[in-house]
C-alpha positions as CSV (number, residue, x, y, z in Angstrom):
1,M,0.0,-0.1,0.0
2,S,1.3,3.3,-1.0
3,V,0.1,6.4,0.9
4,N,-0.2,9.8,-1.0
5,R,1.5,12.8,0.6
6,F,0.0,15.8,-1.1
7,P,2.4,18.6,-1.8
8,V,1.5,22.3,-1.3
9,E,2.3,23.3,-4.9
10,E,-0.1,20.8,-6.4
11,N,-3.0,21.5,-4.0
12,I,-2.8,25.2,-3.1
13,K,-2.1,27.1,-6.3
14,N,-1.4,30.4,-4.5
15,L,0.9,28.3,-2.2
16,V,-0.6,29.8,0.9
17,A,-4.3,28.9,1.4
18,D,-7.4,27.6,-0.4
19,A,-11.0,26.9,0.7
20,S,-14.1,25.2,-0.7
21,I,-17.5,23.8,0.2
22,K,-17.8,20.5,-1.7
23,T,-19.5,17.2,-2.0
24,V,-17.3,14.0,-1.5
25,E,-18.3,10.7,-2.9
26,G,-16.9,7.2,-2.1
27,N,-14.0,6.2,0.0
28,H,-10.8,8.1,0.2
29,A,-7.7,6.2,0.9
30,M,-5.3,6.9,3.7
31,H,-3.2,10.1,2.9
32,C,-1.4,13.0,4.4
33,H,-0.5,16.6,3.5
34,E,2.5,18.9,3.5
35,F,0.1,21.6,4.9
36,Y,-2.6,22.0,7.5
37,E,-6.0,21.0,6.7
38,L,-9.4,21.7,8.3
39,E,-12.7,19.9,7.4
40,I,-16.2,20.3,8.8
41,I,-19.0,18.1,8.0
42,L,-22.3,19.7,6.7
43,S,-24.1,16.5,5.8
44,G,-23.5,12.8,5.1
45,E,-22.6,9.6,6.9
46,G,-19.4,7.4,7.4
47,T,-16.3,7.3,9.4
48,Y,-13.3,9.7,9.4
49,V,-10.2,7.9,10.5
50,I,-7.2,10.0,11.8
51,D,-4.0,8.3,13.0
52,G,-5.8,5.0,13.6
53,C,-8.7,6.5,15.5
54,D,-12.3,6.3,14.1
55,Y,-14.6,9.3,14.3
56,K,-18.3,9.4,13.3
57,I,-19.1,11.5,10.1
58,E,-21.9,13.6,11.3
59,R,-23.1,17.3,10.9
60,G,-21.0,19.6,12.8
61,A,-17.9,17.4,13.1
62,L,-14.7,19.2,12.8
63,Y,-11.4,17.8,12.2
64,I,-8.1,19.9,12.0
65,M,-5.0,18.0,11.2
66,S,-1.2,18.9,10.9
67,P,1.1,17.7,8.3
68,V,2.1,14.6,10.3
69,S,-1.5,13.3,10.5
70,F,-2.6,10.3,8.4
71,H,-6.3,10.2,7.6
72,K,-8.9,8.6,5.4
73,L,-12.7,8.8,4.7
74,N,-15.0,5.8,4.7
75,I,-18.2,7.3,3.3
76,N,-21.6,5.6,3.5
77,K,-23.6,8.5,2.2
78,N,-22.3,11.3,0.2
79,V,-20.6,13.9,2.4
80,K,-21.0,17.7,2.0
81,L,-18.1,19.5,3.8
82,I,-16.2,22.7,4.3
83,N,-12.4,22.2,3.4
84,L,-9.7,24.6,4.4
85,M,-6.1,24.0,3.3
86,F,-3.4,26.3,4.5
87,T,0.3,26.6,5.3
88,S,1.8,28.2,8.3
89,E,2.2,31.5,6.3
90,A,-1.6,31.9,6.3
91,A,-2.2,31.2,10.0
92,S,-1.4,33.2,13.3
93,Y,1.6,31.6,14.9
94,D,-0.1,32.0,18.2
95,F,-3.2,30.0,17.0
96,L,-1.2,27.2,15.5
97,T,0.9,27.0,18.7
98,R,-2.3,26.8,20.8
99,I,-3.9,24.2,18.6
100,F,-1.0,21.8,17.6
101,A,1.4,22.0,20.6
102,N,1.5,18.4,21.9
103,V,-1.3,17.2,19.5
104,P,-1.1,16.3,15.8
105,Y,-4.9,16.8,15.2
106,Y,-8.0,17.9,16.9
107,H,-11.7,16.7,16.7
108,C,-14.9,18.0,18.1
109,V,-18.6,18.5,17.2
110,L,-19.8,22.1,16.6
111,S,-22.9,23.6,17.9
112,E,-25.3,24.9,15.1
113,E,-24.2,28.5,16.0
114,D,-20.6,27.8,15.7
115,L,-21.1,25.8,12.4
116,T,-23.2,28.7,11.0
117,F,-20.4,31.1,11.8
118,I,-17.6,29.0,10.2
119,E,-19.8,28.2,7.1
120,V,-20.3,32.0,6.5
121,V,-16.6,32.7,6.8
122,A,-15.7,29.7,4.6
123,T,-18.2,30.8,1.9
124,E,-16.6,34.2,1.8
125,L,-13.1,32.8,1.8
126,S,-14.0,30.4,-0.9
127,K,-15.3,33.3,-3.1
128,L,-12.2,35.3,-2.4
129,L,-9.8,32.5,-3.4
130,E,-11.9,31.4,-6.3
131,N,-9.7,30.3,-9.3
132,N,-6.8,30.4,-7.0
133,K,-6.5,34.1,-6.6
134,V,-3.6,35.7,-4.8
135,Y,-3.8,35.3,-1.0
136,D,-4.0,38.6,0.8
137,E,-4.5,40.1,4.3
138,Y,-8.2,39.8,4.3
139,A,-8.0,36.1,3.4
140,G,-5.7,35.8,6.3
141,L,-8.2,37.5,8.8
142,L,-10.9,35.0,7.6
143,I,-8.7,31.9,8.3
144,N,-7.5,33.2,11.6
145,S,-11.1,33.9,12.6
146,V,-11.8,30.2,12.1
147,L,-8.6,29.1,13.9
148,G,-9.5,31.5,16.7
149,K,-12.8,29.8,16.9
150,V,-11.0,26.4,17.1
151,C,-8.7,27.6,20.0
152,R,-11.8,28.8,22.0
153,L,-13.4,25.5,21.5
154,M,-10.3,23.8,22.9
155,G,-10.2,26.2,25.7
156,K,-6.9,27.6,24.6
157,L,-7.5,31.4,24.7
158,P,-6.3,32.6,27.9
159,Q,-7.2,36.3,28.7
160,N,-3.5,37.6,28.6
161,N,-3.5,36.3,25.0
162,E,0.3,35.5,25.0
163,V,2.0,32.1,24.2
164,G,5.0,31.5,26.4
165,P,8.5,31.1,25.2
166,M,8.6,27.3,26.0
167,K,5.3,26.7,24.2
168,R,6.8,28.5,21.2
169,A,9.9,26.3,21.3
170,V,7.9,23.2,21.6
171,F,5.7,24.0,18.7
172,Y,8.8,25.0,16.6
173,I,10.3,21.6,17.3
174,E,7.0,19.7,16.5
175,S,6.7,21.7,13.3
176,H,10.2,21.2,12.1
177,F,11.4,17.8,13.6
178,T,11.8,16.3,10.2
179,E,14.5,19.0,9.4
180,H,18.0,19.4,10.7
181,I,17.2,21.5,13.9
182,T,19.4,21.9,16.9
183,L,19.2,22.9,20.5
184,E,20.5,26.3,19.6
185,D,17.7,26.7,17.0
186,A,15.0,26.1,19.7
187,A,16.7,28.0,22.3
188,K,16.7,31.0,19.9
189,I,12.9,30.7,19.4
190,A,12.4,30.8,23.1
191,G,14.9,33.7,23.4
192,Y,17.0,31.9,25.9
193,A,20.7,30.9,26.2
194,R,21.4,27.5,25.1
195,N,22.3,26.0,28.5
196,Y,19.5,27.7,30.3
197,F,17.0,26.7,27.7
198,S,18.2,23.0,28.0
199,T,17.4,23.0,31.7
200,V,14.0,24.9,31.4
201,F,13.0,22.6,28.5
202,K,13.5,19.4,30.5
203,S,11.6,20.8,33.4
204,Y,8.7,21.9,31.0
205,T,8.5,18.7,29.0
206,G,10.0,16.1,31.3
207,K,12.5,15.1,28.6
208,S,15.8,16.4,27.2
209,F,15.8,18.1,23.9
210,K,17.3,15.2,22.1
211,T,14.9,12.8,23.6
212,Y,11.9,14.9,22.7
213,L,13.1,15.4,19.1
214,N,13.8,11.6,18.7
215,D,10.4,10.7,20.2
216,L,8.8,12.8,17.5
217,R,10.9,11.4,14.7
218,F,10.5,7.7,15.7
219,D,6.7,8.2,16.2
220,F,6.5,9.5,12.6
221,A,8.9,6.7,11.3
222,K,6.3,4.3,12.7
223,K,3.5,5.9,11.0
224,L,5.4,5.7,7.7
225,L,6.2,2.1,8.2
226,M,2.5,1.4,8.8
227,H,1.0,3.5,6.0
228,T,3.5,3.6,3.3
229,D,5.9,1.3,1.2
230,M,8.7,3.8,1.4
231,T,12.1,2.1,1.9
232,I,13.7,2.1,5.3
233,S,16.4,4.5,4.2
234,E,13.8,6.8,2.7
235,I,11.9,6.8,6.0
236,A,14.9,7.6,8.1
237,L,15.7,10.6,5.8
238,K,12.1,11.7,5.7
239,C,12.0,11.7,9.6
240,G,15.1,13.8,9.9
241,F,17.7,11.2,10.6
242,G,20.9,12.1,8.8
243,D,22.9,9.1,9.8
244,F,21.2,5.8,8.7
245,S,23.5,3.6,10.7
246,H,22.6,5.6,13.9
247,F,18.9,5.4,13.0
248,M,19.0,1.6,12.7
249,A,20.8,1.2,16.0
250,D,18.5,3.5,17.9
251,F,15.4,2.0,16.3
252,K,16.4,-1.6,17.6
253,K,17.0,-0.2,21.1
254,R,13.7,1.6,21.1
255,F,11.5,-1.0,19.6
256,N,13.5,-4.1,20.3
257,T,13.1,-5.2,16.7
258,T,14.0,-4.1,13.1
259,P,12.1,-1.6,11.1
260,K,11.2,-4.4,8.5
261,K,9.7,-6.7,11.4
262,L,7.8,-3.8,12.9
263,R,6.3,-2.9,9.6
264,E,5.1,-6.4,9.1
265,Q,3.6,-6.4,12.5
266,L,2.0,-3.1,12.0
267,K,0.5,-3.9,8.7
268,K,-1.1,-7.1,10.1
269,E,-2.8,-4.9,12.7
270,L,-4.4,-2.6,10.1
């Protein structure tokens, strides 16, 4: 089984954001994106599967996913939905931090009042971006009004409206763990000196920077083993491991097996 990973340039023509209200028919195979995606159900029946968890497709169901979430739709009755696709360039950094720090996706069922609000905003945004028109500040305001609503639903809009330095650093790590990032990079995001950041980070997360980073990378490697036919070396590279021999050694220590054997086991469980 090969899982599609949809790139920005083939799905978002202005390279920043797109919006639509559309009807989806039939089942959609497991896939992921190189961008963020939000979908809200207006009508239809079926199951929405995200990272192995099943959610009922029903009116008002909201799903917002980061680029590391794998998802598919099993549709029993044609689904009409709101679809927003956007990159980090379109979104408030504070909103993204609040939504995705420590979680790769979020699901809830909206009230009719909240659903109506988002449908009106999405309709306006869809008209604005019709035919992939250039993204502008007004489009950004519309997208962020939706993300702000999601933050409020998650209870993540404190009155002081500030995201702390460690939360910014954690979000940076979780958004860039597949790249070559260092302790110094994360410390710079937080505005701290390297050694001080290292101490505070461990107190904040319960893990060292290296352990936290490797946990993210190995969790993603496990997803790629389960959902794709990528080679082991391709997976190591895709997850941010620059040294294949170190990846293999650390993998065996962590999972007490080889990537090939773990893949066989995971695919049997699907």
